[in-house]
N, CA, C and O atoms as a MOPAC input file, in Angstrom:
PM7 MOZYME 1SCF
protein

 N      0.93900 1    -1.26400 1    -0.02300 1
 C     -0.04800 1    -0.03700 1    -0.05500 1
 C      0.91700 1     1.17900 1     0.00700 1
 O      1.94800 1     1.15900 1     0.67900 1
 N      0.53300 1     2.19100 1    -0.70600 1
 C      1.16600 1     3.51700 1    -0.90500 1
 C      1.18700 1     4.29500 1     0.64200 1
 O      0.25300 1     4.29900 1     1.44400 1
 N      2.29700 1     4.83500 1     0.78500 1
 C      2.35300 1     5.60500 1     2.07500 1
 C      1.35400 1     6.56100 1     2.23800 1
 O      1.00300 1     6.76900 1     3.40000 1
 N      0.79000 1     7.22000 1     1.30900 1
 C     -0.34300 1     8.24200 1     1.43200 1
 C     -1.52800 1     7.47200 1     1.93400 1
 O     -2.20900 1     7.90300 1     2.86400 1
 N     -1.78800 1     6.30500 1     1.30900 1
 C     -3.01100 1     5.46000 1     1.67300 1
 C     -2.88700 1     5.05100 1     3.18000 1
 O     -3.87300 1     5.10600 1     3.91500 1
 N     -1.68400 1     4.65000 1     3.61800 1
 C     -1.36700 1     4.31900 1     4.99000 1
 C     -1.92800 1     5.36700 1     5.91900 1
 O     -2.71900 1     5.17600 1     6.84300 1
 N     -1.38400 1     6.52100 1     5.52000 1
 C     -1.84600 1     7.72800 1     6.43700 1
 C     -3.28400 1     8.17900 1     6.29200 1
 O     -3.86100 1     8.77900 1     7.19800 1
 N     -3.82000 1     7.89500 1     5.19700 1
 C     -5.35200 1     7.98600 1     5.02900 1
 C     -6.06300 1     7.15400 1     6.08900 1
 O     -6.89500 1     7.54500 1     6.90800 1
 N     -5.58400 1     5.96400 1     5.91700 1
 C     -6.32100 1     4.84700 1     6.83600 1
 C     -6.03500 1     5.19000 1     8.36500 1
 O     -6.92600 1     5.16100 1     9.21400 1
 N     -4.76400 1     5.50500 1     8.62600 1
 C     -4.51200 1     5.86900 1     9.94800 1
 C     -5.24200 1     7.08200 1    10.45000 1
 O     -5.66400 1     7.03500 1    11.60600 1
 N     -5.44000 1     8.12300 1     9.75700 1
 C     -6.20200 1     9.22200 1    10.18100 1
 C     -7.50600 1     8.86800 1    10.29500 1
 O     -8.04000 1     9.29700 1    11.31700 1
 N     -8.25500 1     8.16200 1     9.50600 1
 C     -9.65600 1     7.82600 1     9.44300 1
 C     -9.86000 1     6.75100 1    10.81400 1
 O    -10.84200 1     6.81100 1    11.55300 1
 N     -8.93500 1     5.95100 1    10.95100 1
 C     -9.05400 1     5.10200 1    12.23700 1
 C     -8.92900 1     5.88400 1    13.48400 1
 O     -9.60300 1     5.62900 1    14.48200 1
 N     -7.99900 1     6.90600 1    13.41600 1
 C     -7.84300 1     7.70500 1    14.66400 1
 C     -9.09800 1     8.55800 1    14.89800 1
 O     -9.59300 1     8.65600 1    16.02100 1
 N     -9.56100 1     9.12100 1    13.90600 1
 C    -10.75600 1     9.83000 1    14.00400 1
 C    -12.02100 1     9.06200 1    14.43400 1
 O    -12.90400 1     9.57300 1    15.12300 1
 N    -12.04000 1     7.86700 1    14.00100 1
 C    -13.13200 1     7.05200 1    14.38400 1
 C    -13.17300 1     6.39100 1    15.84100 1
 O    -14.18700 1     6.26700 1    16.52800 1
 N    -11.77900 1     5.96000 1    16.20700 1
 C    -11.49900 1     5.33500 1    17.40900 1
 C    -10.83100 1     6.06300 1    18.36600 1
 O    -10.73400 1     5.55100 1    19.48100 1
 N    -10.25400 1     7.36300 1    18.13000 1
 C     -9.49000 1     8.09300 1    19.15000 1
 C     -8.24600 1     7.38400 1    19.58900 1
 O     -7.42200 1     6.87200 1    18.83100 1
 N     -8.19400 1     7.41500 1    21.12000 1
 C     -7.01600 1     6.70600 1    21.58800 1
 C     -7.06700 1     5.18800 1    21.42800 1
 O     -6.07200 1     4.54600 1    21.76600 1
 N     -8.01400 1     4.63200 1    21.00000 1
 C     -8.06500 1     3.24000 1    20.84900 1
 C     -7.53100 1     2.70800 1    19.37900 1
 O     -7.33700 1     1.52100 1    19.11700 1
 N     -7.36300 1     3.63000 1    18.62000 1
 C     -7.07900 1     3.46200 1    17.19700 1
 C     -5.79800 1     2.50700 1    17.06200 1
 O     -5.69800 1     1.56100 1    16.28000 1
 N     -4.92400 1     2.90800 1    17.90100 1
 C     -3.52300 1     2.19200 1    17.66100 1
 C     -3.75400 1     0.65400 1    18.09300 1
 O     -3.23000 1    -0.26300 1    17.46100 1
 N     -4.49900 1     0.46100 1    19.11200 1
 C     -4.83700 1    -1.00600 1    19.54800 1
 C     -5.60400 1    -1.70000 1    18.54300 1
 O     -5.51400 1    -2.91700 1    18.38800 1
 N     -6.39500 1    -0.91900 1    17.82000 1
 C     -7.30000 1    -1.65600 1    16.86800 1
 C     -6.47900 1    -1.95500 1    15.79100 1
 O     -6.66700 1    -3.06600 1    15.29500 1
 N     -5.65400 1    -1.28900 1    15.31800 1
 C     -4.63300 1    -1.47100 1    14.09100 1
 C     -3.80200 1    -2.73200 1    14.47300 1
 O     -3.57300 1    -3.64700 1    13.68200 1
 N     -3.36300 1    -2.68800 1    15.79200 1
 C     -2.44600 1    -3.86500 1    16.27300 1
 C     -3.24300 1    -5.11500 1    16.24600 1
 O     -2.73100 1    -6.14900 1    15.81600 1
 N     -4.51600 1    -5.08400 1    16.69600 1
 C     -5.36100 1    -6.25000 1    16.77400 1
 C     -5.60600 1    -6.79700 1    15.25900 1
 O     -5.41900 1    -7.96700 1    14.92600 1
 N     -5.99700 1    -5.89600 1    14.51200 1
 C     -6.07300 1    -6.19300 1    13.10600 1
 C     -4.99000 1    -6.94900 1    12.59200 1
 O     -5.13800 1    -8.05300 1    12.06800 1
 N     -3.65100 1    -6.23700 1    12.76700 1
 C     -2.56100 1    -6.94900 1    12.20900 1
 C     -2.25800 1    -8.35200 1    12.81700 1
 O     -1.80300 1    -9.24800 1    12.10600 1
 N     -2.54500 1    -8.55000 1    14.28400 1
 C     -2.27500 1    -9.81100 1    14.69000 1
 C     -3.24800 1   -10.83600 1    14.19000 1
 O     -2.86300 1   -11.99600 1    14.04300 1
 N     -4.39400 1   -10.51300 1    13.93600 1
 C     -5.30900 1   -11.32300 1    13.35500 1
 C     -5.10200 1   -11.88300 1    11.94100 1
 O     -5.25300 1   -13.07100 1    11.65500 1
 N     -4.73200 1   -10.88400 1    11.05400 1
 C     -4.29400 1   -11.24500 1     9.76200 1
 C     -3.06600 1   -12.08700 1     9.71700 1
 O     -2.96100 1   -12.98900 1     8.88600 1
 N     -2.12100 1   -11.81700 1    10.59800 1
 C     -0.87300 1   -12.65700 1    10.74800 1
 C     -1.20700 1   -14.03600 1    11.26600 1
 O     -0.63200 1   -14.98200 1    10.72700 1
 N     -2.07800 1   -14.27700 1    12.26000 1
 C     -2.65100 1   -15.55700 1    12.62500 1
 C     -3.31200 1   -16.29500 1    11.34300 1
 O     -3.25800 1   -17.52400 1    11.30000 1
 N     -3.87900 1   -15.63600 1    10.39500 1
 C     -4.55700 1   -16.13000 1     9.42800 1
 C     -3.66300 1   -16.37100 1     8.18900 1
 O     -4.12500 1   -16.75600 1     7.11400 1
 N     -2.33500 1   -16.11600 1     8.41100 1
 C     -1.36400 1   -16.21000 1     7.21000 1
 C     -1.17200 1   -15.20700 1     6.34400 1
 O     -0.34900 1   -15.29100 1     5.43300 1
 N     -2.02000 1   -14.02100 1     6.57700 1
 C     -1.93500 1   -12.93800 1     5.59900 1
 C     -0.77300 1   -11.85700 1     5.99100 1
 O     -1.00100 1   -10.72700 1     6.42300 1
 N      0.40500 1   -12.37400 1     5.77600 1
 C      1.53700 1   -11.52700 1     6.24300 1
 C      1.48100 1   -10.16800 1     5.53500 1
 O      1.59700 1    -9.15900 1     6.23100 1
 N      1.32500 1   -10.06300 1     4.29600 1
 C      1.30200 1    -8.79400 1     3.66500 1
 C      0.24400 1    -7.83900 1     4.15700 1
 O      0.51200 1    -6.65800 1     4.37300 1
 N     -0.83600 1    -8.29800 1     4.31700 1
 C     -2.00000 1    -7.51900 1     4.83600 1
 C     -1.53100 1    -6.93200 1     6.30700 1
 O     -1.57900 1    -5.75500 1     6.66500 1
 N     -1.07700 1    -8.03900 1     7.04200 1
 C     -0.66000 1    -7.69000 1     8.45000 1
 C      0.43600 1    -6.60400 1     8.48400 1
 O      0.45800 1    -5.72800 1     9.34800 1
 N      1.36600 1    -6.71600 1     7.47000 1
 C      2.43100 1    -5.66900 1     7.45900 1
 C      1.77800 1    -4.36400 1     7.19600 1
 O      2.13300 1    -3.36900 1     7.82700 1
 N      0.83500 1    -4.31100 1     6.29000 1
 C      0.18400 1    -3.09600 1     6.14100 1
 C     -0.52800 1    -2.53300 1     7.40100 1
 O     -0.44500 1    -1.32900 1     7.64300 1
 N     -1.19400 1    -3.33100 1     8.17200 1
 C     -1.75400 1    -2.84800 1     9.36500 1
 C     -0.84400 1    -2.37900 1    10.39900 1
 O     -1.18900 1    -1.56500 1    11.25600 1
 N      0.47700 1    -2.96200 1    10.30900 1
 C      1.48500 1    -2.58100 1    11.14900 1
 C      1.97800 1    -1.09100 1    10.92400 1
 O      2.32400 1    -0.27700 1    11.78000 1
 N      1.92000 1    -0.95400 1     9.58500 1
 C      2.32600 1     0.40700 1     9.08900 1
 C      1.18700 1     1.44700 1     9.52100 1
 O      1.48200 1     2.59500 1     9.85400 1
 N     -0.02900 1     1.01400 1     9.49600 1
 C     -1.14100 1     1.97700 1     9.93400 1
 C     -0.92400 1     2.20300 1    11.33500 1
 O     -1.03400 1     3.35900 1    11.74300 1
 N     -0.59400 1     1.16200 1    12.24200 1
 C     -0.34800 1     1.27400 1    13.58600 1
 C      0.78200 1     2.43500 1    13.83900 1
 O      0.58400 1     3.43400 1    14.53000 1
 N      1.92600 1     2.14400 1    13.19800 1
 C      3.01500 1     2.92600 1    13.39000 1
 C      2.62700 1     4.48500 1    13.05100 1
 O      3.10600 1     5.41800 1    13.69500 1
 N      1.79500 1     4.64300 1    12.07300 1
 C      1.46200 1     6.04500 1    11.73200 1
 C      0.52600 1     6.64700 1    12.64300 1
 O      0.46900 1     7.86800 1    12.79400 1
 N     -0.22000 1     5.82200 1    13.26300 1
 C     -1.22300 1     6.37800 1    14.42700 1
 C     -0.37300 1     6.70600 1    15.51800 1
 O     -0.57400 1     7.75400 1    16.13200 1
 N      0.68900 1     5.82700 1    15.88200 1
 C      1.55800 1     5.99700 1    17.04700 1
 C      2.29000 1     7.55300 1    16.76800 1
 O      2.30200 1     8.39800 1    17.66300 1
 N      2.79600 1     7.76300 1    15.62700 1
 C      3.41300 1     8.92800 1    15.15800 1
 C      2.53500 1    10.18500 1    15.31400 1
 O      2.99600 1    11.22800 1    15.77700 1
 N      1.25900 1    10.05400 1    14.91400 1
 C      0.37000 1    11.07700 1    15.04000 1
 C     -0.05300 1    11.38800 1    16.41300 1
 O     -0.52100 1    12.49300 1    16.68500 1
 N      0.10000 1    10.41100 1    17.33500 1
 C     -0.32800 1    10.60100 1    18.70500 1
 C      0.91200 1    11.20600 1    19.58300 1
 O      0.75600 1    11.77800 1    20.66100 1
 N      2.08400 1    10.99800 1    18.98700 1
 C      3.25600 1    11.53600 1    19.63800 1
 C      3.17300 1    13.06000 1    20.00700 1
 O      2.66900 1    13.78400 1    19.14800 1
 N      3.56200 1    13.58300 1    21.05800 1
 C      3.45200 1    14.88600 1    21.32200 1
 C      4.64500 1    15.61400 1    20.36800 1
 O      5.79500 1    15.19800 1    20.22300 1
 N      4.08900 1    16.72900 1    19.80600 1
 C      4.92100 1    17.40300 1    18.99700 1
 C      5.67900 1    18.54100 1    19.61200 1
 O      5.08600 1    19.38700 1    20.28100 1
 N      7.01600 1    18.59000 1    19.39800 1
 C      7.80500 1    19.50800 1    19.99300 1
 C      8.06700 1    20.62600 1    19.08200 1
 O      8.00000 1    20.45500 1    17.86500 1
 N      8.34500 1    21.70100 1    19.57200 1
 C      8.73500 1    22.95500 1    18.63000 1
 C      8.29700 1    24.07600 1    19.18300 1
 O      8.49000 1    25.15600 1    18.62500 1

């Protein structure tokens, strides 16, 4: 998945689930991994990382 699409998914998930979004993405990744869907699981891990980055306090 393109990086811009990952960010779109991450934003949408964060808007829909707030502080629970990162856990939702992690759960989706774990479920897909358990089902043998490694490529899709990797995409959801990227979404999870993007959410984590969005939640990080911005310094400046």
